[in-house]
C-alpha positions as a Markdown table, in Angstrom:
| # | Residue | x | y | z |
|---|---|---|---|---|
| 1 | Met | -85.1 | -139.5 | 80.8 |
| 2 | Ala | -84.6 | -137.0 | 83.7 |
| 3 | Arg | -81.0 | -136.4 | 82.5 |
| 4 | Ser | -82.3 | -135.6 | 79.0 |
| 5 | Leu | -84.9 | -133.1 | 80.4 |
| 6 | Arg | -82.2 | -131.4 | 82.5 |
| 7 | Ser | -79.9 | -131.1 | 79.5 |
| 8 | Asp | -82.7 | -129.6 | 77.4 |
| 9 | Arg | -83.5 | -127.1 | 80.1 |
| 10 | Ser | -79.8 | -126.2 | 80.4 |
| 11 | Arg | -79.5 | -125.6 | 76.6 |
| 12 | Ala | -82.7 | -123.5 | 76.6 |
| 13 | Lys | -81.3 | -121.4 | 79.4 |
| 14 | Ala | -78.0 | -121.0 | 77.5 |
| 15 | Arg | -79.8 | -119.9 | 74.4 |
| 16 | Ser | -81.8 | -117.4 | 76.4 |
| 17 | Leu | -78.5 | -116.0 | 77.9 |
| 18 | Cys | -77.1 | -115.6 | 74.4 |
| 19 | Arg | -80.1 | -113.5 | 73.3 |
| 20 | Asp | -79.8 | -111.2 | 76.3 |
| 21 | Arg | -76.1 | -110.3 | 76.0 |
| 22 | Ala | -73.1 | -110.7 | 73.8 |
| 23 | Cys | -71.7 | -114.2 | 73.9 |
| 24 | Thr | -70.0 | -116.9 | 71.9 |
| 25 | Trp | -69.8 | -120.7 | 72.2 |
| 26 | Leu | -66.5 | -122.2 | 73.2 |
| 27 | Gly | -67.1 | -125.9 | 72.7 |
| 28 | Arg | -69.4 | -126.9 | 75.6 |
| 29 | Tyr | -69.0 | -123.5 | 77.2 |
| 30 | Leu | -70.8 | -120.2 | 76.7 |
| 31 | Ala | -68.5 | -117.1 | 77.0 |
| 32 | Asn | -70.1 | -113.8 | 78.0 |
| 33 | Asp | -68.3 | -110.6 | 77.0 |
| 34 | Leu | -68.9 | -108.7 | 80.2 |
| 35 | Glu | -66.3 | -106.0 | 79.8 |
| 36 | Pro | -65.8 | -105.2 | 76.0 |
| 37 | Lys | -63.1 | -102.6 | 76.8 |
| 38 | Leu | -60.9 | -105.5 | 78.1 |
| 39 | Gly | -60.9 | -107.0 | 74.6 |
| 40 | Arg | -61.3 | -110.6 | 75.9 |
| 41 | Tyr | -64.0 | -112.8 | 77.3 |
| 42 | Val | -63.9 | -112.7 | 81.1 |
| 43 | Ala | -66.6 | -115.2 | 82.2 |
| 44 | Thr | -67.7 | -118.6 | 81.0 |
| 45 | Glu | -70.8 | -120.6 | 81.8 |
| 46 | His | -70.9 | -124.3 | 81.3 |
| 47 | Val | -74.1 | -125.4 | 79.7 |
| 48 | His | -74.9 | -127.5 | 82.8 |
| 49 | Gly | -73.8 | -124.9 | 85.4 |
| 50 | Ser | -71.4 | -122.0 | 86.1 |
| 51 | Val | -67.7 | -122.0 | 86.0 |
| 52 | Ala | -65.6 | -119.2 | 87.6 |
| 53 | Thr | -62.7 | -117.9 | 85.6 |
């Protein structure tokens, strides 16, 4: 049960991030377009935490 609640919170946080800035889903990852002039996604956030790229 605790794992399910954690997962639900993570998904809610990811949806909130999507509303606040440009992003796209890459499988289980959320990519944020932090520098549009680069023409590529430069950061990804895993639904359950952060991943540096």
